[in-house]
N, CA, C and O of each residue as an XYZ file, in Angstrom:
244
protein
N       1.176     -1.593      0.582
C      -0.132     -0.430     -0.139
C       0.807      1.060     -0.222
O       1.707      0.869      0.595
N       0.979      2.275     -0.758
C       1.216      3.600     -1.053
C       0.907      4.390      0.151
O       0.169      4.067      1.081
N       1.683      5.633     -0.031
C       0.299      6.382      1.374
C      -0.619      7.755      1.106
O      -1.075      8.713      1.729
N      -0.569      7.084     -0.522
C      -1.866      7.964     -1.261
C      -3.345      6.705     -0.854
O      -4.527      7.005     -0.688
N      -2.862      5.646     -0.807
C      -4.278      4.692     -0.445
C      -4.395      4.396      0.931
O      -5.244      3.641      1.407
N      -3.156      5.264      1.828
C      -3.517      5.229      3.354
C      -3.920      6.571      4.033
O      -4.533      6.409      5.088
N      -3.707      7.876      3.653
C      -4.841      8.739      3.231
C      -6.155      8.314      3.349
O      -6.957      8.407      4.278
N      -6.255      7.675      1.890
C      -7.518      7.890      1.658
C      -8.084      6.533      2.795
O      -9.313      6.602      2.839
N      -7.691      5.656      3.470
C      -7.946      4.796      3.877
C      -7.868      5.093      5.264
O      -7.858      4.193      6.104
N      -7.814      6.273      5.553
C      -6.912      6.799      7.480
C      -7.855      6.591      8.070
O      -7.708      5.458      8.528
N      -9.193      7.152      8.502
C     -10.024      7.441      8.753
C     -10.372      6.500      9.772
O     -10.156      6.318     10.971
N     -11.350      5.676      8.288
C     -11.461      3.763      8.991
C     -10.794      3.644      9.824
O     -10.959      3.815     11.032
N      -9.409      3.126      8.855
C      -8.974      1.745      9.944
C      -8.464      3.221     11.570
O      -7.676      2.858     12.443
N      -9.081      4.673     11.610
C      -8.362      5.137     13.547
C      -9.549      4.335     14.054
O      -9.313      3.415     14.837
N     -10.420      4.511     13.799
C     -11.354      3.939     14.168
C     -11.102      2.493     14.654
O     -10.989      2.252     15.856
N     -11.017      1.564     13.735
C     -10.919      0.537     14.166
C      -9.831      0.236     14.526
O      -9.915     -0.645     15.382
N      -8.499      0.607     14.246
C      -7.330      0.243     15.274
C      -7.083      0.704     17.061
O      -6.072      0.499     17.733
N      -8.542      1.456     17.548
C      -8.887      2.458     18.336
C     -10.179      1.550     19.568
O     -10.537      1.803     20.718
N     -10.451      0.735     18.826
C     -11.495     -0.090     19.031
C     -10.467     -1.824     19.358
O     -10.748     -2.747     20.123
N      -9.191     -1.643     18.336
C      -9.001     -3.348     18.455
C      -7.973     -2.906     19.629
O      -7.934     -3.959     20.267
N      -7.353     -2.257     20.124
C      -5.830     -1.667     20.795
C      -6.206     -0.399     21.199
O      -5.976      0.607     20.528
N      -7.083     -0.405     22.848
C      -7.853      0.353     23.701
C      -7.207      1.035     24.365
O      -7.731      1.929     25.030
N      -5.584      0.756     24.379
C      -4.276      1.721     24.754
C      -3.313      3.162     23.815
O      -2.330      3.873     24.023
N      -4.713      2.894     22.373
C      -4.001      4.178     21.539
C      -4.921      5.384     21.942
O      -6.032      5.582     22.433
N      -3.616      6.225     21.361
C      -4.983      7.334     22.175
C      -4.620      7.790     20.771
O      -3.860      7.432     19.872
N      -6.133      9.409     21.155
C      -5.937     10.400     19.315
C      -4.066     10.290     19.151
O      -3.603      9.718     18.164
N      -3.292     10.791     20.035
C      -1.902     11.775     19.593
C      -0.871      9.966     19.058
O       0.280     10.042     18.629
N      -1.283      9.177     19.151
C      -0.637      7.863     18.948
C      -1.131      7.942     17.148
O      -0.412      7.790     16.160
N      -2.128      8.139     17.200
C      -2.972      8.256     15.659
C      -3.017      8.852     14.425
O      -3.289      8.571     13.258
N      -2.669      9.741     15.073
C      -2.063     11.678     14.031
C      -1.530     11.030     13.533
O      -0.825     10.149     14.024
N      -1.778     11.375     11.857
C      -0.613     11.497     10.674
C      -0.852     12.491     10.255
O      -1.759     13.288     10.015
N       0.854     12.192     10.162
C       0.979     14.206      9.229
C       1.658     13.892      8.421
O       2.170     12.779      8.538
N       1.948     14.628      7.353
C       2.586     14.335      6.149
C       3.883     14.128      6.591
O       4.349     14.891      7.437
N       4.950     12.632      5.866
C       6.356     12.916      6.275
C       6.405     11.947      7.569
O       7.314     11.118      7.558
N       5.370     11.954      8.892
C       5.708     11.020      9.590
C       4.869      9.190      9.814
O       4.748      8.411     10.760
N       4.628      9.192      8.942
C       3.528      8.275      8.659
C       4.967      7.130      9.890
O       4.673      6.699     11.005
N       6.195      6.956      9.292
C       6.580      5.930      9.690
C       6.803      6.250     11.442
O       6.934      5.306     12.221
N       6.816      7.303     11.788
C       7.007      7.816     13.258
C       5.860      7.181     13.491
O       6.072      6.154     14.135
N       4.835      7.336     13.265
C       3.452      6.707     13.742
C       2.814      5.748     14.031
O       1.809      5.523     14.705
N       4.256      4.583     12.814
C       4.115      3.358     13.016
C       4.210      2.721     13.740
O       3.628      1.657     13.953
N       5.756      3.781     14.829
C       6.327      3.442     15.174
C       6.430      3.448     17.234
O       7.229      3.153     18.123
N       4.714      4.120     17.028
C       4.633      4.278     18.081
C       2.816      3.486     18.350
O       1.957      3.337     19.219
N       3.012      3.285     17.377
C       1.725      1.889     17.016
C       2.150      1.249     17.304
O       1.699      0.650     18.280
N       3.551      0.775     16.614
C       3.826     -0.858     17.455
C       4.406     -0.476     18.639
O       5.022     -1.541     18.590
N       4.762     -0.023     19.561
C       5.757      0.368     20.498
C       4.032     -0.445     21.468
O       4.156     -1.511     22.071
N       2.748      0.232     21.423
C       1.638     -0.760     21.810
C       1.767     -2.155     21.474
O       2.300     -3.038     22.145
N       1.359     -2.216     20.649
C       0.979     -3.105     20.101
C       1.529     -4.664     19.895
O       0.830     -5.672     19.791
N       3.397     -4.547     19.857
C       4.161     -5.229     19.663
C       4.020     -6.083     18.189
O       4.294     -7.205     17.764
N       3.662     -5.338     17.895
C       3.227     -5.801     16.325
C       4.474     -4.927     15.397
O       4.870     -3.810     15.730
N       5.069     -5.815     13.977
C       5.952     -5.003     13.142
C       4.963     -4.162     12.281
O       3.742     -4.309     12.228
N       5.857     -3.100     11.503
C       5.508     -2.485     11.222
C       5.019     -2.920      9.721
O       4.031     -2.354      9.253
N       5.854     -4.140      8.802
C       4.449     -5.114      7.884
C       3.064     -5.492      8.502
O       1.920     -5.385      8.060
N       3.557     -5.962      9.656
C       1.840     -6.489      9.980
C       1.080     -5.468     10.360
O      -0.085     -5.679     10.697
N       1.511     -4.449     10.365
C       0.131     -2.799     10.664
C      -0.211     -2.751      9.592
O      -1.329     -2.981      9.131
N       0.812     -2.418      9.040
C       0.491     -1.773      7.202
C      -0.357     -2.741      6.464
O      -1.088     -2.206      5.630
N      -0.461     -4.286      6.580
C      -0.852     -5.376      6.320
C      -2.345     -5.396      7.179
O      -3.245     -5.447      6.341
N      -2.636     -5.385      7.915
C      -3.813     -4.578      9.174
C      -4.928     -3.682      8.497
O      -6.061     -3.962      8.107
N      -4.118     -2.369      8.495
C      -4.127     -1.412      7.840
C      -5.479     -1.287      6.507
O      -6.560     -0.823      6.146
N      -4.078     -2.298      6.180
C      -4.823     -2.103      4.611
C      -6.150     -2.798      4.083
O      -6.859     -2.439      3.143
N      -6.332     -4.101      5.098
C      -7.348     -5.154      5.529
C      -9.117     -4.469      6.006
O     -10.214     -5.026      6.004
N      -8.767     -3.290      6.311
C     -10.134     -2.245      7.114
C     -10.671     -1.925      5.859
O     -11.665     -1.203      5.779
């Protein structure tokens, strides 16, 4: 999935990630241009998943 595709799905994915991983906050899920890897790192710390796993999970939403 490229960054443009992610932007299109992001609002939907945010809600599902927050439901699945209750420890995630709005700040953790704030997506800013050029900060995608940083955001994935925050999510990765809280979920214990790899970046690849998270990208796949988001893609499947």
